[in-house]
C-alpha positions as CSV (number, residue, x, y, z in Angstrom):
1,V,0.0,0.0,0.0
2,Q,1.4,3.3,-1.0
3,L,0.1,6.5,0.7
4,Q,0.5,10.0,-0.6
5,A,-0.2,12.8,1.9
6,S,-0.8,16.4,0.9
7,G,-2.4,19.6,2.0
8,G,-0.1,20.9,4.7
9,G,1.0,24.5,5.0
10,L,1.2,27.6,7.1
11,V,-2.0,28.8,8.7
12,Q,-2.9,31.4,11.3
13,P,-4.4,30.4,14.7
14,G,-8.1,29.8,14.3
15,G,-7.7,28.9,10.6
16,S,-8.4,25.6,8.8
17,L,-6.6,23.1,6.6
18,R,-7.7,19.9,4.9
19,L,-5.1,17.1,4.5
20,S,-5.5,14.4,1.9
21,C,-4.1,10.9,1.9
22,A,-4.4,9.0,-1.4
23,S,-4.1,5.2,-1.2
24,S,-2.8,3.0,-4.0
25,R,-5.2,0.3,-2.8
26,S,-8.9,0.5,-2.5
27,I,-9.7,1.9,1.0
28,F,-12.4,-0.7,1.3
29,S,-9.7,-3.4,1.3
30,V,-7.7,-1.6,4.1
31,N,-8.6,-2.5,7.7
32,R,-7.9,0.9,9.1
33,M,-6.7,4.3,8.0
34,G,-5.7,7.2,10.1
35,W,-3.7,10.3,10.8
36,Y,-0.8,10.7,13.2
37,R,1.4,13.7,13.9
38,Q,4.8,14.3,15.3
39,A,5.9,17.6,16.8
40,P,9.6,18.5,17.2
41,G,11.1,16.7,20.2
42,K,7.9,14.6,20.7
43,E,6.8,11.1,19.9
44,R,4.4,10.4,17.1
45,E,0.8,10.4,18.3
46,L,-2.5,9.4,17.1
47,V,-4.8,12.2,15.7
48,A,-7.7,10.3,14.2
49,T,-8.4,6.8,13.0
50,M,-11.2,5.3,10.8
51,P,-11.7,1.6,10.6
52,L,-13.3,-0.1,7.7
53,R,-16.1,-1.0,10.0
54,G,-16.9,0.7,13.2
55,S,-16.7,4.2,14.5
56,T,-13.9,6.8,14.1
57,D,-11.7,7.7,17.0
58,Y,-10.0,11.0,17.8
59,A,-7.3,12.2,20.2
60,E,-8.8,14.3,23.0
61,A,-6.8,17.3,21.9
62,V,-8.5,17.5,18.5
63,K,-12.1,16.3,19.3
64,G,-14.6,18.8,18.1
65,R,-12.1,20.5,15.8
66,F,-10.8,17.8,13.4
67,T,-12.9,15.4,11.3
68,I,-11.6,12.3,9.4
69,S,-13.5,11.2,6.3
70,R,-13.1,9.2,3.2
71,D,-14.0,9.3,-0.5
72,S,-14.1,5.7,-1.7
73,A,-14.3,6.7,-5.4
74,K,-10.9,8.5,-5.0
75,N,-9.4,6.0,-2.5
76,T,-8.6,9.0,-0.4
77,V,-8.9,9.8,3.3
78,Y,-9.1,13.4,4.5
79,L,-8.5,15.2,7.7
80,Q,-10.4,18.4,8.0
81,M,-8.7,20.6,10.7
82,N,-10.6,23.6,12.0
83,S,-9.9,26.1,14.8
84,L,-6.2,25.3,14.5
85,K,-3.9,26.1,17.4
86,P,-0.1,26.6,17.6
87,E,0.1,23.3,19.4
88,D,-1.2,21.6,16.4
89,T,2.0,22.4,14.6
90,A,3.6,19.1,13.5
91,V,4.4,16.8,10.6
92,Y,1.2,14.9,9.9
93,Y,1.4,11.3,8.6
94,C,-1.3,9.2,7.1
95,N,-1.3,5.5,8.1
96,A,-3.0,2.4,6.8
97,V,-3.3,-1.1,8.2
98,Y,-3.6,-3.9,5.6
99,L,-3.3,-7.6,6.4
100,A,-1.7,-6.8,9.7
101,T,1.0,-4.6,8.2
102,V,1.3,-0.9,8.9
103,Y,2.0,1.5,6.1
104,W,3.0,5.2,6.3
105,G,2.8,8.1,4.0
106,Q,5.7,10.6,3.7
107,G,4.3,13.2,6.0
108,T,3.1,16.8,5.4
109,Q,4.1,19.8,7.5
110,V,1.4,21.8,9.3
111,T,2.5,25.0,10.9
112,V,0.1,27.2,12.9
113,S,1.6,30.6,13.6
114,S,0.7,34.3,13.4
């Protein structure tokens, strides 16, 4: 499974961005897709996850502000990020679990700063 993430950039506090993650495999054959992030000097952490079946899950820090969704026709998963805060600054990685193997995209930088 190859994952191509895009959509990062520089945004002011309170602004919005939408990240995209295009999968080389049909997202309906993937067990789970999600987004993680890694800030400088910190460990990679879960942001949001979407299983093939079941409910989505979000980190407490982003609940109510971020939304994960998918477009099966485009084999793409999105992360809509609203009300961004400086502490959301990080490299964001998309992730897929397929046949018990974890795959990662290349990461996209999100910087929230005035």
